matplotlib code that plots the C-alpha trace (Angstrom):
import matplotlib.pyplot as plt

x = [78.6, 75.9, 72.3, 70.9, 73.3, 73.0, 68.7, 68.6, 71.8, 70.1, 66.8, 68.3, 69.8, 65.7, 64.8, 67.5, 66.6, 62.5, 63.4, 64.6, 68.3, 69.1, 68.8, 71.9, 74.2, 73.9, 76.3, 73.8, 75.4, 74.0, 75.5, 75.1, 77.0, 78.1, 79.3, 78.9, 82.9, 82.3, 79.9, 80.5, 79.8, 78.6, 77.9, 77.1, 77.4, 81.6, 83.1, 85.2, 87.4, 85.3, 87.0, 85.1, 84.6, 83.1, 81.6, 79.3, 77.3, 74.9, 76.1, 79.3, 81.0, 82.8, 86.4, 85.8, 84.9, 87.3, 88.9, 88.1, 89.3, 90.4, 90.2, 88.1, 86.7, 85.3, 81.5, 82.1, 84.2, 84.1, 84.7, 85.8, 82.8, 82.0, 78.1, 77.9, 78.7, 76.8, 78.4, 77.4, 80.0, 79.8, 81.1, 82.9, 83.1, 86.7, 84.0, 83.2, 79.2, 79.0, 76.7, 75.8, 74.3, 74.3, 72.9, 68.9, 68.0, 69.5, 71.4, 69.1, 69.2, 65.5, 62.3, 61.7, 61.8, 63.3, 64.9, 66.1, 64.4, 67.2, 69.3, 66.4, 66.5, 64.0, 63.1, 65.3, 68.2, 68.3, 68.7, 66.0, 68.8, 69.7, 68.7, 66.1, 63.6, 62.9, 60.0, 59.3, 58.0, 56.7, 59.2, 58.5, 61.7, 63.6, 66.8, 68.1, 71.1, 68.9, 67.2, 70.6, 71.3, 68.0, 68.5, 71.9, 71.0, 68.6, 65.0, 62.9, 59.4, 57.5, 54.4, 52.6, 50.2, 48.9, 45.4, 44.5, 43.9, 47.8, 49.2, 47.5, 48.9, 52.7, 53.4, 56.0, 59.5, 59.6, 56.9, 57.8, 60.1, 63.1, 64.0, 63.3, 61.5, 57.7, 55.4, 52.3, 49.1, 45.6, 42.3, 41.0, 38.9, 40.7, 39.5, 40.6, 42.4, 42.1, 38.1, 38.5, 40.3, 38.8, 36.7, 40.0, 40.7, 43.5, 46.5, 44.6, 42.3, 43.9, 46.6, 43.1, 41.5, 45.1, 45.1, 41.8, 42.6, 45.7, 43.4, 41.0, 43.7, 43.2, 40.6, 41.2, 44.5, 43.8, 44.5, 47.7, 48.8, 47.9, 50.0, 52.8, 53.0, 52.8, 55.5, 57.8, 57.3, 57.8, 61.1, 60.6, 62.5, 64.5, 61.1, 59.6, 56.2, 55.5, 52.8, 53.2, 55.1, 56.5, 55.1, 51.3, 50.1, 53.3, 54.1, 51.2, 52.6, 56.6, 54.9, 53.0, 56.6, 58.7, 55.5, 55.3, 59.5, 59.7, 60.4, 59.5, 56.4, 59.2, 61.6, 58.5, 57.1, 60.6, 60.5, 57.4, 58.7, 61.6, 59.8, 59.6, 63.4, 64.0, 60.7, 59.5, 56.4, 57.5, 58.7, 55.2, 54.4, 56.8, 56.2, 52.5, 54.8, 56.5, 52.8, 55.8, 57.7, 56.3, 54.5, 53.8, 49.7, 47.8, 47.6, 44.2, 45.0, 47.5, 45.0, 42.7, 45.3, 46.3, 42.6, 43.7, 45.1, 49.0, 49.0, 46.4, 48.4, 51.8, 50.5, 48.6, 52.1, 54.5, 54.8, 54.1, 55.0, 51.6, 49.6, 51.7, 51.0, 47.6, 47.0, 48.8, 46.9, 43.8, 45.0, 46.0, 42.4, 40.5, 42.2, 45.0, 48.0, 49.4, 50.8, 47.1, 45.9, 48.1, 46.9, 43.6, 43.3, 46.8, 47.1, 50.3, 50.4, 53.0, 54.4, 55.4, 55.9, 58.6, 59.9, 59.6, 61.5, 64.6, 64.4, 64.4, 66.4, 70.3]
y = [-29.2, -31.0, -30.1, -32.5, -33.3, -29.1, -29.0, -32.4, -30.6, -27.4, -29.3, -30.4, -27.6, -25.6, -28.6, -28.3, -24.4, -25.8, -27.7, -23.9, -22.4, -24.7, -27.5, -29.1, -29.3, -33.0, -33.8, -34.8, -35.6, -36.7, -39.3, -38.5, -40.5, -38.6, -42.1, -45.2, -45.4, -41.8, -40.3, -36.8, -37.1, -33.9, -32.7, -30.1, -28.0, -27.7, -26.6, -29.2, -31.7, -34.8, -38.5, -41.2, -44.3, -46.8, -49.9, -53.0, -53.7, -50.6, -52.2, -52.9, -52.4, -48.8, -51.1, -53.3, -49.8, -48.9, -45.1, -43.1, -40.1, -38.3, -34.9, -33.5, -30.0, -28.9, -29.8, -31.6, -34.9, -36.5, -40.8, -43.5, -46.2, -48.5, -49.0, -52.6, -54.0, -50.7, -48.5, -47.0, -43.8, -42.9, -40.2, -39.0, -35.1, -34.4, -33.0, -36.8, -36.4, -39.2, -39.9, -42.9, -42.2, -43.7, -42.6, -42.5, -42.7, -45.8, -45.7, -48.0, -48.1, -48.4, -47.9, -44.5, -42.9, -46.0, -44.4, -45.7, -44.9, -44.9, -42.4, -40.1, -39.1, -39.9, -37.5, -39.1, -39.0, -42.5, -42.6, -45.0, -48.2, -47.7, -50.9, -51.7, -50.1, -49.3, -46.8, -46.3, -45.8, -48.5, -51.3, -52.4, -50.7, -52.4, -54.0, -57.4, -55.4, -53.8, -56.9, -58.2, -55.6, -55.1, -59.0, -58.4, -56.0, -58.8, -56.6, -59.9, -58.5, -55.3, -54.1, -53.6, -50.6, -50.8, -50.9, -54.2, -52.6, -51.3, -54.3, -55.6, -53.1, -53.0, -56.7, -56.3, -57.7, -59.9, -62.0, -64.2, -65.9, -66.7, -66.2, -62.7, -60.4, -61.4, -59.8, -58.5, -57.0, -56.7, -56.2, -52.9, -49.9, -47.2, -44.2, -41.2, -38.6, -36.2, -36.4, -35.4, -32.4, -31.3, -28.9, -27.1, -23.5, -22.1, -24.6, -23.9, -26.1, -28.6, -29.4, -29.9, -32.2, -33.9, -33.8, -35.2, -38.3, -38.8, -39.2, -41.9, -44.1, -45.0, -47.2, -47.8, -48.9, -50.4, -53.9, -52.5, -51.0, -54.0, -56.3, -54.6, -53.4, -57.1, -57.8, -55.1, -56.7, -59.9, -58.8, -59.7, -57.2, -55.3, -53.8, -52.4, -50.3, -48.9, -47.7, -46.3, -42.7, -43.6, -40.6, -41.2, -44.3, -44.6, -41.8, -42.2, -45.4, -44.7, -41.5, -43.6, -45.9, -43.0, -41.0, -44.9, -44.9, -42.1, -39.9, -36.1, -34.4, -31.5, -34.8, -37.2, -34.3, -33.3, -37.1, -36.7, -33.3, -35.0, -37.3, -33.3, -33.5, -36.9, -36.8, -33.4, -32.4, -32.1, -36.0, -37.1, -34.6, -35.4, -39.2, -38.7, -38.5, -41.4, -44.0, -47.0, -46.1, -47.9, -45.9, -43.5, -41.0, -41.8, -39.2, -38.8, -38.4, -36.4, -34.1, -33.9, -32.3, -29.7, -27.9, -27.9, -24.6, -24.3, -24.1, -27.0, -29.3, -28.4, -29.9, -32.7, -34.2, -33.3, -33.8, -30.4, -30.6, -28.7, -32.0, -34.2, -31.2, -32.0, -34.9, -35.5, -32.7, -34.1, -37.6, -35.7, -34.4, -37.8, -40.4, -38.6, -38.7, -41.7, -43.8, -43.5, -44.4, -47.4, -49.3, -48.3, -49.6, -50.9, -53.7, -52.6, -52.2, -50.3, -53.3, -54.0, -51.0, -50.8, -53.7, -51.7, -49.3, -51.5, -53.6, -50.8, -48.0, -47.6]
z = [-16.1, -17.6, -17.6, -15.8, -13.8, -12.5, -12.2, -10.7, -7.8, -8.2, -7.2, -4.4, -3.2, -2.5, -0.7, 1.7, 2.1, 2.0, 5.2, 7.0, 7.1, 10.8, 8.7, 8.1, 5.2, 3.2, 0.6, -2.3, -5.1, -8.9, -11.4, -15.6, -18.2, -21.1, -23.4, -23.2, -20.9, -18.6, -16.4, -14.5, -10.9, -9.5, -6.2, -4.2, -1.4, -2.2, 1.1, 1.3, -0.7, -1.8, -2.5, -5.1, -4.3, -7.2, -7.4, -9.3, -5.9, -4.4, -0.8, -1.3, 2.6, 2.0, 2.6, -0.5, -2.6, -5.4, -5.3, -8.6, -6.9, -4.0, -2.3, -5.8, -4.9, -8.1, -7.3, -10.5, -11.9, -14.8, -14.2, -16.3, -15.8, -18.1, -19.3, -17.5, -14.9, -13.3, -10.6, -7.4, -5.8, -2.9, -2.1, 1.3, 2.4, 4.5, 7.1, 6.9, 5.2, 2.5, 0.0, -2.5, -5.7, -8.8, -12.0, -11.7, -15.4, -16.3, -20.3, -21.7, -25.8, -26.2, -23.7, -22.5, -18.8, -17.1, -14.0, -10.3, -7.0, -5.2, -3.0, -1.9, 2.0, 4.1, 6.6, 9.4, 6.8, 5.7, 1.7, -0.4, -1.6, -5.5, -7.5, -5.5, -6.8, -10.3, -12.8, -16.4, -19.3, -22.2, -22.5, -25.8, -27.7, -25.8, -27.3, -26.7, -25.4, -22.8, -21.6, -21.2, -19.6, -16.9, -16.0, -15.2, -12.5, -10.9, -11.8, -10.3, -10.8, -13.3, -12.4, -15.6, -14.8, -18.3, -19.6, -21.1, -24.5, -24.5, -23.6, -26.1, -28.5, -27.2, -25.0, -22.8, -24.2, -21.2, -21.8, -24.3, -21.3, -21.3, -17.6, -17.3, -14.5, -13.7, -15.7, -13.8, -15.0, -14.2, -15.7, -15.7, -18.1, -18.2, -18.0, -20.2, -19.4, -22.1, -21.4, -18.2, -19.3, -22.2, -20.3, -19.2, -20.5, -18.1, -16.7, -13.3, -14.3, -16.4, -12.7, -11.3, -13.6, -14.6, -9.9, -9.9, -12.3, -10.5, -7.1, -9.4, -10.3, -6.8, -7.2, -10.7, -9.9, -6.4, -7.0, -8.9, -6.4, -3.4, -5.0, -5.5, -2.2, -1.1, -3.0, -2.0, 1.7, 0.0, -0.9, -4.7, -5.8, -7.7, -8.9, -11.4, -12.4, -15.7, -17.5, -21.2, -20.5, -17.1, -16.2, -14.4, -13.7, -12.7, -10.5, -8.6, -7.7, -7.1, -5.0, -3.1, -2.5, -1.5, 0.4, 2.9, 2.9, 4.4, 1.6, 2.6, 0.6, -1.6, -3.0, -3.9, -6.0, -7.4, -8.2, -10.6, -12.2, -13.6, -16.3, -17.7, -18.4, -19.5, -21.5, -22.5, -23.9, -27.1, -27.3, -27.2, -30.3, -32.1, -32.3, -33.8, -36.8, -36.2, -35.2, -35.4, -32.6, -29.3, -26.8, -30.0, -30.2, -33.4, -35.3, -34.0, -30.6, -31.6, -33.1, -30.1, -28.0, -31.1, -30.4, -26.4, -25.1, -25.0, -20.8, -21.2, -23.7, -21.3, -18.2, -19.8, -22.0, -19.2, -15.3, -13.6, -10.1, -8.9, -10.2, -8.2, -5.4, -5.5, -6.1, -3.1, -1.1, -1.9, -0.9, 2.4, 3.0, 1.9, 3.5, 6.2, 3.7, 1.6, 4.5, 5.9, 2.2, 1.6, 5.1, 4.8, 0.9, 0.2, 2.7, 4.4, 8.5, 10.9, 11.1, 7.0, 6.5, 9.1, 7.4, 3.7, 5.6, 6.7, 3.1, 1.7, 3.0, 4.0]

ax = plt.figure().add_subplot(projection="3d")
ax.plot(x, y, z, "-o")
ax.set_aspect("equal")
plt.show()
């Protein structure tokens, strides 16, 4: 089984265990692309046979889906599925349990960490709709094929959370016109996270400093997050949020969206941690030797980072779940939780939150 598929399913099993032994078994699934024409579909728990159906749209009614596998028992199967049109799967167990699933990481040739927030279960058992909410890193490296692929998915809005300096250095490829998605950005002074980490000597110091940076984003990016939620309420979707790495500013945005939709805390944290699976810390350091690549760090930045203790550097360059756990804990202490924060600071109401859940959950 593909390592990323295994880690995703193992994480889902741990989340079920954390919910208590009395929690009913749910069919959890994941899709990983093996090649342009094939994917691997995996699921757990493996207790009853599973049928796999597929369609080209995320919400196709079950009676219009095409069966690709019947009564599978292995827990994972390879399925013929071209890269485009994007395949969306429905897994249905013999006991009636079912789930919708698609590729978490989109199969783009360029760019970084562009992934779907769909499929996550909420506390009331619903799922976030696939193909409606995305998160990403820098998009400058997109190839023409990537841009056509995203336009085929109907991406309507990109909330670019990068600073003015970052946007000037690496402009969004969608700003060139041609009927692509609207690119929304705001001006703000970018505070350096590295400066906050400079005094960190241990992993615990680094986690605390990084979490404080995330809480600081609530002020620094307040207009961005307010606009993002307003667009979602108006139904301007599919919508993507992006920053440079696709893990920090976009990570906070994604955590806010998922929390408002009712996704449990541990699942929100697990989504944040996925960035380290797709773009490990070594990825960024390697790019220091390739400064022409999109999103690459400079040699000066690499030199500065090299002075940090290894355990501090790992936190800074990675997506340690404890960082998001601590940041959300601080949001709990200051605001009463992400939902209360979104109502107090980002323009949401009980009515608009209900509307969001109606629009983006199934």
